[in-house]
C-alpha positions, 0 to 999 in steps of 0.5 A: 235425119234421126241420127243427126237429131241424136247427135245434136241432142248429145252436143246440146247436153254436153254444152249444157253441162259445161255451162252449168259447171261454171257457176256451181263452184262450191266453197271450200270446206276443211276439217279442223281439229284442235287440242287445248292445254286443258285436254279439251278438243274441238273437231268439226268442219269450217266452210271458207270463202273462195281463196280461203280469205275468211271462214263463213260457217262452222259445224263442230263439237267442243268436248271436255270443256264445260264451265263448272262452279270452280272453273272448267269441269273437263267434261261435257260437250258444246256445239260450235256452229257460228262464226263471230262477225262474218267478214270481220278480220281481227288480224292486220297481217296479209294472208292471215285471218283471225276470228272466233268460232262460237256456240249459242244461238246463231249470231246472238252476241249476248247469249254465247257461252264458249268460244274458240279463237281461230287464227290461220294463215292462208298464204299457201292455200289450199294448204292452211296453217294455224298462225302463231304470231301473237300480233295476229291473235293467238293461233287457237284457244278456248275461253268462256264468256261467263268466267272471262279471260281467267280461263284462257286455254291455249291450243297445243296441237291442231290441224286444218285438212282437206274435206272434199266437197263435190261441186254439183256442176262437176257431176252434171258435166261428168254425167253428160260426158258419159252419156255422150260417150255412151251414145257415140259407142252405141252409134258406132256399134249400130253402124257396123251391124 
């Protein structure tokens, strides 16, 4: 009787792991690196909606792009930590999304200083590329809200690469499977003795 209860407990654990894994899918997170004509760089991560159809969040540092009294001083750094108008796409081309990655207080549309244009093509997702069709918005650039378009600094190179984000349900499923397997091995060894 005890043996059957143990087997039933293992089956319940495996089924629970499978059920928990389904809704626990994490949104994709990708590393983004950009180098601009001035020599400024951006390095960070962008969290995308499922299918990469839009960016939902950003965390990164813009380096070497600090506004000075006569333009950009080429030093300093700035935290980039929010996406302008989440869900609003400035591109009209299918499979291309265009928006800005911003600094300043999150979602304070009057208090930001630096912003990065971010236009990418997700037709080959999960492989993403910067989109270079000017009709969609520039593939990437830095600009400054104080000094306006006079300081437009275009992207000269960049990459959008994979940053693996484990799904919580995957760990639960793996753990329950390993426990079940260990229980089966222990049971078989115990029955031989």
